[in-house]
N, C-alpha and C positions, 0 to 999 in steps of 0.2 A: 295177430301181431300188429296189423295196420290199425285196428280198432283201439288197441292198447296205447299205441303211440299217439293217436288222435286225442284220447282222453287226457294223457299227460300234457299234451300241447295246450289243449283247451283249459286245463286246470292252471297251467302256468300263466296264461295271458289274462285270465279272468280273476285269479286269486281264489278260486273255489276248489273244493276237494274234488277228487276224481269221481266220487259218487254223485256230488252235486252237478258236476259237469255232465255226467252221464244222464242224469235226470233231465237237465236242460235240453240236452241233445235229443232225448226221447220225446220231449214235448214238441220240439220243432221238426221231428223226423217225418211226420205225416205230410207237412207242407213241402219239406225239402225233397222227399222221395217222389211225391206226386209231380213236382216240377221237373225233376231230372233224376230218374232212378238209376242211371248208369254212372252218374258223376260222383266220385268219391270225395270225402272230406279232405283227404290229403292232397287232392288235385287243386282244390280251390283255396285251401288254407284259411277257411273262414268258419267262425263259430256258428252255432245254431241261432236262428232268429228269435228275438223277443218281440212283443207286440204292445202297442199302446192304442187305446180307443180314441178316435177323433170324431169330429162332427162336421158335416157340411149342410147346406140348405136342404139337401134331399135325404138326410138321415145320418146314421153312424157308420163308420168304417174303421178297419184295423190298419195301422201303419206298422210295418216291420222295421226292426233295427237290429244291428249287430254291435257288439262291444268288444273292446280290447283293453286290457289293463285291469287295475284294481278298482272295483266299483265303489270302494270307500274313499277313493281319492277325491278331494273336493274340487280339483281342477279338471274340467271337462273340455275336450276338444270335439266339436261337432263338425263332421265332414259330410257335405251334401253334394250329390252327384249332378251330372248334366241331364238333358232332356230325355234321352233314350237309354240312359245308363242306370246303374243301381249302386247301392252302398258298398258292394263287394269290390268296387273299383279301388277302394282305399286300403286294400289288404297290406300293401307294403308300407305306406305312410303310417297306417294305424299301428302296425307292429313297431315301427321305428320310434313312434311318439309315446308308446304305451308305458314306458318307464317314467315319463314325466306327467302324463295325463291319463284319465279314463277317457278313451276314445270311443265315440258313438257315431255310427254310420247308418242312417235310415235309408230304406227304400221309399222314396216319395210315392204317394198314392198313385195307383195305376201302373206301378213297376214292381218287378221282383216278387217278393213274398207278401206285399201289401195288397189290400183289396182294390178292385176296380170300382170307379164311380158309376152309378146308374145313369147319371146325366153328365156326358162328357164336357159340356160347356163349363163345368166347374174345374176342369183341368187348367189351372192358371196360378200365377204367383200369389194372389190373395188367399186362395185355399191352402196353398203349400205353406205360406207363412203361418196361417192359423194352426196347421198341423204341427209345425215345428215348435210353436209356442206351447202347444199341449205336451209335446215331448220334453221340452225344457222344464215345464212344471213337474213332470214325472221325475226327472233327474235331479231337480233342485240343487244345481251346482253353486258352490261359493264363488267360483271363478269360471267364466265361460269364454272360450275362444272359438272362432268360426272359420272354417275352410270351405269355400264354395267354388265348385267348378261349373262354369257356364251357367245353366239354369240355377244351379245351387248358389252361385255367386249373386244372381239377381235376388234370390230369396234372402240371402244374407244382407244385401244392400238395403232392401226394403225394411227388414227387421231392424238393422242398425240405425236407420233413419227415423225410427219411431221414438216418441218420448218414453222415458223410463225403460228403454231397451236394456237387455242384460249382457250384451257382448262387450268384452274387454278389447280384443283385437280381431280384425277381420282381414282374411286373405281372399282376394278375388282372383280366381284362376281363369285368365283369358276371357274376361267379360267386362262390360261396362254398360252405360245407359244406351249407347247407340250400337245397333247390330247392323253390320254391313250387308248390303244386298247380295253380294257374291256368296256369302254363307247361307242366306235364306234360300237362294236358288239351289245350292248343293243339298241343303236339308230337305227341301221339298221333292228332290229327285228320288228319295227313298222313304221318307216319313209317312206312316199310315198305309203304305202299300203292303198287302198281305204277302209274306214270303214263307214258303214251306219247303223243307228239305227232307230228303229220304235218309240222310245219315248225319251223325254228329260231325264228322270230318268236313262234309260239304257245308254245313251250317257255320262251323267255326271258320272256315276259309272265307265265307261271306262277311262275317263280323270283323275278321282281321282286315279285310279290304276297306271297311268303313273307318277303321282306326289308324290307317296309314298316316293321317295328319297328326296323330298324337305324338309322333317322334320316332326315333330309331330304336327299335327294341328287338330282342332275340325272339325266336319262335317259342321258347319256353316262357318268356315273360308275357308274350301275347296270349299263350294258352291260359296262364293263371288269370290274366286280366279279362279274357273274353269268354271262357267256358261258362261262367255264370250268366252270360247274356242270352244263352239259348236254353230252351227247355223241351222236353219230349212230351208230346201229347198225341194220343191215338196213333202210335207207331210212327209219328213224324216229328220233325224238329222245327220249332218256331221261335220267334223272339219272345223275351220274357215280358214285354210291356203290352199294355192295352193299345191296339192300333188307333183307338179313338182319341188318344192324347193329341192327335193332329187336328181334331175338329175345331177347337178355338182358334188355332193358327190359320186354318183354311177360311175361317169366317172373318178374318181381319180385312180391313180396307185402309186406304191411305190415311183417312181421318183418324180411325181408331189406333192405327200404328203410331201416328204422330203424337196422339194424346198419351199413349203408353210410354213413349220415349220421354216426353216432357215430365211425366210422373216419376220416372226413374232418375232423371236429372235432379228433380226436387228431393228425392230420397238421398241421393249422393250428397247434395248440398247440406243436408241436415245431419250428416254423420259427424260425430264429435269424438271418434275414437281412432286410434292408430290403424291405418288401412294400407295394405300393400296390394298393388295390382301386378300380377305376374302375367306377362304377355309372351306368347310364343312368337318368335320372330317371323315365322311363316304364316301367322294366323290370317284366315279370311273372315273371321268374325269381328275381331277387335283391331282397329287400325291404330297406328302409332299416333295419329292426330287426335283420336279420341282419348288415348291415354294422357297425352299432353294437356288436353282440356280438363280432364279429371283432376290432374295435379294442380292445374292453375286455379280451378274453381274452389278446391278444398285443400287447405294447408295440412290437413291430417293425412292426406293421400300421398303415397310415394309409389315408385314403380321399379320393376326389374324386368329385363328381357331374357328369355330362355332360348338359347341357340338350338338349332336343329329340331325345332318343334313348331307345329302349327296350332290348330284348334282341336283339342286343348291338351297342353302338356299333361302326361299321365301321372306324374309325380311318383313313379316307381323306380326311377334311377337315383343313385346316391347323390349326385350333384343337385338334383331337383329337391329331394328330401332335405338336403342341407339348407336350402333357401327357406323352407318352412320352419325348420328347427331354429335357424338364426332369428327369424322374425318373431316367432311365438315365445321362444325360451330366453333370448338374450335380454 
């Protein structure tokens, strides 16, 4: 019964027949079951992953992505997640936008169902932008909008600042060129550290504690949001991402960090499309002063603040989804 309901749901959101949906699910089942064999599709409300082949200086890798809506829709909304997150974060936003868009949510390399890089020093925005460009080429949209949370917003900012870039509108979710030291301190308290749990419940409790800054959510909302963040391996529960994504950050020094921020400001200054910065009022990553400077420097940039949220608003609450709908669809 549960399997039948899942096929009907997947068919509805992708525009495929139940048989096609079943075939797609079967193709992705090996990766999904290997990652988390006890997690049901109905718990995560996410379709099976598809894959696009990308390239880095050390070779080829596969990037996973999930889709909602009609694949024949020429309007595509690309949703890109934060540093330690994955594309499943956007399940609520994607469903809400799928009547208007074909919504595509990748797992950036090193996360989720995507491959891990053999050289962790390539875990950085330039590689991520390259992979997103490859995905866009696969999708070939007639109209492309971009929603980026945290790291995903940096990817969108750099992409939108390039010549001949394809994005029509850009929403930056709680991120800008300047990253506050308080956030980096909090991030380094857990990033890259091996965490192993004996039960799914224990692992989920840990991830829920990390997402307290996302806003006020029910336990059911947190379950849908955070179950995909943990996987089972060798009878233990671990995080979905490559711990080595922290290596480039650990290698930063004041000079390289300053150069990185300067490059991001240059990207922002080069953007010539309508851009909305959504800042969590309680954010420790994006200060109100940085948002003011972003709006001052670039007339295409506007801003909105989200109450009762820090870094970063999850955009699973109706009032937050309404912000995205108003910006992209109006």
